[in-house]
Each structure stands twice: as C-alpha cells, then as structure tokens.
C-alpha positions as CSV (number, residue, x, y, z in Angstrom):
1,M,-112.1,57.1,197.0
2,N,-108.9,59.2,198.2
3,N,-110.5,62.9,199.4
4,N,-106.8,64.8,198.9
5,K,-106.7,62.7,195.5
6,L,-110.5,64.3,195.0
7,I,-109.3,67.7,195.9
8,K,-106.4,67.7,193.9
9,I,-108.9,67.0,191.2
10,C,-110.7,69.9,191.9
11,E,-107.0,72.4,191.8
12,E,-106.4,71.1,188.6
13,I,-109.6,71.5,186.8
14,T,-109.8,75.5,188.5
15,R,-106.3,75.7,187.0
16,Q,-107.1,75.1,183.6
17,K,-110.2,77.7,184.3
18,S,-112.6,74.8,183.6
19,I,-116.5,74.1,185.0
20,I,-117.7,71.0,185.1
21,G,-116.0,69.5,188.9
22,C,-114.4,72.5,189.8
23,K,-116.7,71.8,193.4
24,I,-116.6,67.8,194.1
25,Y,-119.0,67.1,196.7
26,F,-117.6,63.1,198.0
27,H,-120.3,61.0,199.9
28,E,-119.4,57.3,200.8
29,T,-123.2,56.4,200.3
30,L,-125.8,58.4,199.2
31,E,-129.1,57.3,198.0
32,S,-128.7,58.9,194.4
33,T,-126.3,61.6,193.5
34,M,-129.0,62.9,191.4
35,T,-131.3,63.7,193.3
36,E,-128.3,65.7,195.9
37,A,-127.5,67.4,193.1
38,K,-131.1,68.6,192.5
39,N,-130.5,69.6,196.8
40,L,-127.5,71.4,195.5
41,V,-129.4,73.4,193.5
42,K,-131.9,75.0,195.8
43,S,-129.0,76.5,197.4
44,K,-127.6,77.9,194.5
45,S,-125.0,75.9,193.7
46,E,-122.1,77.1,191.2
47,E,-122.4,75.5,187.8
48,G,-120.2,72.4,187.5
49,T,-120.7,71.4,190.6
50,T,-120.4,67.3,191.0
51,V,-122.1,64.9,193.4
52,I,-119.6,61.6,193.5
53,A,-121.1,58.4,195.5
54,E,-118.7,55.4,196.7
55,I,-121.7,53.8,196.4
56,Q,-125.3,54.2,195.8
57,T,-128.5,52.2,197.7
58,N,-130.6,53.9,195.6
59,G,-129.6,55.0,192.1
60,R,-131.6,55.3,188.7
61,G,-131.4,55.0,185.5
62,R,-133.6,55.9,182.8
63,L,-137.3,55.4,182.6
64,G,-137.0,55.2,187.1
65,R,-134.8,52.1,186.3
66,N,-132.7,51.2,190.1
67,W,-128.8,51.5,189.0
68,I,-126.7,49.0,190.7
69,S,-124.1,51.2,191.8
70,P,-121.7,49.1,194.5
71,K,-118.2,50.6,195.4
72,G,-115.9,50.2,192.3
73,G,-117.6,52.8,190.0
74,I,-118.4,55.9,189.3
75,W,-121.8,57.1,190.4
76,M,-122.1,61.3,189.6
77,S,-124.0,63.8,188.8
78,I,-123.2,67.1,187.8
79,I,-125.4,70.8,187.5
80,L,-125.3,72.8,184.8
81,Y,-127.0,76.1,183.5
82,P,-126.4,76.3,179.5
83,N,-128.3,79.1,177.7
84,I,-130.1,76.5,175.9
85,T,-133.7,75.1,174.5
86,P,-135.5,72.7,177.4
87,E,-135.9,70.5,173.7
88,E,-132.1,70.9,173.2
89,V,-131.6,68.8,177.0
90,S,-131.0,65.5,175.5
91,L,-127.9,66.7,173.7
92,I,-125.6,67.2,176.4
93,T,-126.3,63.3,177.1
94,L,-124.4,62.5,173.9
95,A,-122.0,65.1,174.5
96,A,-121.4,63.9,177.8
97,A,-121.5,60.2,176.0
98,T,-118.5,61.1,173.1
99,A,-116.3,61.8,176.5
100,V,-117.0,58.5,178.1
101,C,-116.2,57.3,175.0
102,T,-112.7,59.0,174.4
103,V,-111.7,58.0,178.0
104,I,-112.1,54.5,177.6
105,E,-110.8,54.5,174.2
106,Q,-107.2,56.0,175.3
107,L,-107.0,54.1,178.6
108,Y,-107.4,50.7,177.7
109,N,-106.9,50.9,173.8
110,V,-110.5,49.4,172.8
111,Y,-113.6,50.6,170.9
112,P,-116.5,51.3,172.8
113,C,-119.7,52.4,170.9
114,L,-122.9,54.3,171.5
115,K,-126.5,52.9,171.2
116,W,-129.0,55.7,171.4
117,P,-129.7,57.9,173.4
118,N,-127.5,57.1,177.0
119,D,-125.7,53.7,176.5
120,I,-122.1,53.0,176.2
121,I,-121.1,49.1,175.1
122,L,-117.7,47.4,174.8
123,N,-117.6,44.1,173.3
124,G,-122.0,44.4,173.4
125,K,-122.5,44.6,177.0
126,K,-123.5,48.0,178.7
127,I,-120.9,49.2,180.3
128,C,-121.9,52.7,181.1
129,G,-125.3,54.6,181.9
130,I,-126.3,59.1,181.4
131,L,-129.1,60.2,182.8
132,T,-129.6,64.1,182.0
133,E,-132.4,65.9,183.8
134,G,-133.5,69.8,183.0
135,S,-136.2,72.3,184.9
136,I,-138.5,74.3,182.9
137,G,-139.3,77.7,184.3
138,P,-141.5,80.4,182.8
139,D,-138.2,81.6,181.1
140,G,-137.3,78.2,179.8
141,L,-134.5,75.5,181.3
142,D,-133.9,76.3,184.7
143,Y,-130.7,73.7,185.2
144,A,-130.1,71.0,184.2
145,I,-128.5,67.7,186.1
146,L,-125.9,65.2,184.0
147,G,-125.9,61.6,186.0
148,I,-123.2,59.2,185.1
149,G,-122.9,56.0,186.0
150,L,-119.4,54.1,184.8
151,N,-119.4,50.1,185.9
152,L,-115.4,50.7,186.1
153,N,-113.5,48.4,188.9
154,F,-115.9,45.6,190.6
155,D,-116.6,42.4,189.0
156,N,-119.6,41.5,187.1
157,S,-120.1,38.9,189.4
158,N,-121.8,42.0,191.7
159,L,-124.5,42.6,188.6
160,P,-127.7,40.8,188.9
161,E,-128.3,37.7,187.6
162,E,-131.2,39.8,184.9
163,I,-128.8,41.7,183.3
164,K,-125.5,39.8,183.4
165,N,-126.0,39.1,179.4
166,L,-127.2,42.2,178.9
167,A,-124.4,44.2,181.2
168,S,-120.8,44.5,181.9
169,T,-117.8,46.6,184.1
170,V,-114.7,47.6,182.1
171,I,-112.8,45.7,184.3
172,S,-114.0,42.2,183.1
173,E,-114.3,43.5,179.5
174,T,-110.9,44.4,179.5
175,G,-108.6,42.8,182.5
176,I,-107.2,46.1,183.3
177,N,-107.4,48.1,186.9
178,F,-106.6,51.8,186.7
179,E,-107.1,53.9,189.4
180,T,-110.2,55.0,189.8
181,E,-109.5,58.9,190.5
182,E,-107.2,58.9,187.6
183,V,-110.4,57.9,185.5
184,L,-112.2,60.3,187.1
185,R,-109.9,62.8,186.9
186,L,-108.9,62.5,182.8
187,L,-113.3,61.8,182.7
188,L,-113.9,65.5,184.3
189,L,-111.5,67.0,181.7
190,E,-112.9,65.1,178.6
191,L,-116.3,65.8,180.1
192,N,-115.4,70.0,179.9
193,K,-114.5,70.0,176.4
194,A,-117.1,67.4,175.6
195,Y,-119.7,70.5,176.9
196,K,-118.2,73.1,175.6
197,S,-118.4,71.9,172.4
198,F,-121.9,71.6,173.3
199,L,-121.7,75.4,174.0
200,F,-119.9,76.4,170.6
201,D,-119.1,73.1,168.3
202,R,-122.3,71.7,168.2
203,E,-121.2,70.2,164.6
204,K,-117.8,68.5,166.9
205,I,-120.0,66.4,169.2
206,L,-122.5,64.8,166.9
207,R,-119.9,64.5,164.3
208,L,-117.7,62.4,167.1
209,W,-120.9,60.3,168.5
210,E,-121.8,59.1,165.2
211,S,-117.8,58.3,164.9
212,Y,-118.8,55.8,168.1
213,S,-122.6,55.0,166.9
214,T,-123.5,51.2,167.1
215,T,-127.6,52.5,166.5
216,L,-127.6,54.8,162.7
217,G,-127.9,52.2,159.5
218,Q,-129.0,50.0,162.1
219,N,-132.7,48.0,161.6
220,V,-133.9,49.3,164.6
221,S,-137.2,48.8,166.9
222,V,-137.9,52.3,169.4
223,V,-140.7,52.5,171.4
224,F,-141.9,55.7,172.5
225,D,-145.0,57.5,173.4
226,N,-146.9,54.0,174.3
227,R,-146.1,52.9,170.4
228,T,-143.5,50.9,168.8
229,I,-142.1,51.7,165.2
230,T,-139.2,49.8,163.1
231,G,-136.8,50.3,161.2
232,T,-133.6,51.6,160.0
233,A,-132.1,54.5,162.2
234,L,-131.1,57.9,159.7
235,R,-129.1,60.6,161.6
236,I,-129.3,62.4,164.4
237,T,-130.6,65.9,164.4
238,G,-129.2,69.5,165.6
239,E,-131.2,68.5,169.4
240,G,-129.7,65.0,169.5
241,H,-133.1,63.3,168.5
242,L,-133.1,59.9,166.5
243,V,-134.5,59.9,162.6
244,V,-135.6,56.6,161.8
245,F,-136.9,55.2,158.7
246,V,-140.5,53.3,159.4
247,D,-140.6,50.5,157.0
248,E,-144.5,50.3,157.1
249,T,-144.7,53.5,156.3
250,G,-141.7,55.9,154.2
251,E,-141.9,58.1,155.9
252,E,-139.3,59.5,158.6
253,I,-140.2,59.8,162.6
254,E,-138.0,61.6,164.8
255,V,-137.8,60.2,168.1
256,D,-136.8,62.2,170.8
257,S,-136.4,59.7,173.6
258,G,-137.7,56.6,173.6
259,E,-136.0,52.9,173.8
260,V,-134.0,51.5,171.3
261,S,-133.5,48.1,170.4
262,I,-131.2,46.9,167.5
263,R,-133.1,44.1,165.3
264,P,-131.5,41.0,163.1
265,P,-130.7,42.3,160.0
266,M,-133.7,42.2,157.3
267,K,-132.7,39.0,154.9
C-alpha cells in the first residue's frame, strides 16, 4: 500500500470527525495485526487506531484457525473502547460485516451475503472473515479489537488446496480489480457509519444484517459448548446471538458463539 494514500485517508477520516482510521499503523509484513493492536492498547492508543499489514505471517481467524494473508488483501485490526457489556461484543462483528457487504455491493455491483457469525460469502464462497476480541476487567469491558481479513486482489490459486472449494477472493469472483487503497478508504468510512449505528441505533444494524443474511430461515447445524444442535435459524437477538429452533426437542436455544453449517432442505 502507498503511505501517502494512507495519510490522505487518515486526513479524510479526521475531517469527517470520525473515529475508525483516525490513525493508521502500516506494516509491510507483520505476524498478526490483532497481536500488534493489543500491544498498542497497552500504550493507550486512541480509539479507532487501525493496524494494517500488507502481509501477515501468522494471521488468525476464529477458533484459533490460521488465516492465510498474502499480498493483495486487506488485513487490519481496529482498537475500540465502546461502553458496552461483554455480552454485546459479538454485535460489533455483525456491524462490521454489514459495512463490508455494503462496500462490496456498491463497488462491484454484486450481492454478498452473511453467514452467522462472521463470514462474508460471495458466489457461495467465503471472501472475508471478521474477528472481535474483548478484554474484560473488573468494571466490565476494557477494550475490543475488531479484526477484518478481506481476500481482495489476489488470485484464489494462492489459497491452500484444502479450502479452495470453500473460499475465494473478490477479484477471482468478479474479475474486477479496484485499487486496494480505494477499497480500504470506502471500507473505513462505512465502518464508521456502522460503528455509530452500533452505539446509537442497533436496530438499524440488525435489520441490515438480516437483509444480507444467508443463515436466517435455513436448516442449520450449530456446534457450540462441545455439543451440536440442528434446527431452523430463527432470528438474531439484540446482542447479536443466534436463536435456533431445535427440531429434536422443540425448544429455542440462543447461541452466542459457535460454528454454523447450513444443511440441505429437509424433504
């Protein structure tokens, strides 16, 4: 990425009196933007500080999984200090996901969709993952780190063989190559809008997430807390949790974190 363009992005964010992207730390190579962001929290970096790497050597996704991060993607982590309860952290992930979908739809004239809790899907393949980690202190949530990994301008041949049927990149799916810095600029601006809605108008975030959802109304299998349930994904709660109607018992179960698979329609 071009440092001068990143500086201009920060200046635009500041002019708009926005938060996310007000300060950007760019690294050509970094082990993990999440780890670096947590280090910056220790030095009391301001809210909205964003860490970006051109390449991550040990990027990570949910559940401790490795996230392949070659040159050509957007790999970033954002420091946030929201005045919320720990139970509400997962809603940050949903808010960020709507921002990613909005930008992709507007730029590429395609319609991505969302699989709860953190996957952005295009043409049936995952192109982006979002990870939000919080630190809980004696008085509640101390901070949250929002991580976004967007497979943007590299060919899907760079992905590991074992995930090529499941994941792809934006350029591979659309054939369009927008400048990475321009996608980043629009994404940061949209993330600011989503974060503001998260703080002050959560119903708007929930409705927007539902409009992109490929999960709700589907027959799903959910793995969480060392158990598996199957049933129909009914709705998202105000905290961003998934409510599933369990076929076997007829009860509704609220899941705050888990692995969702969409199952074939029941015959």
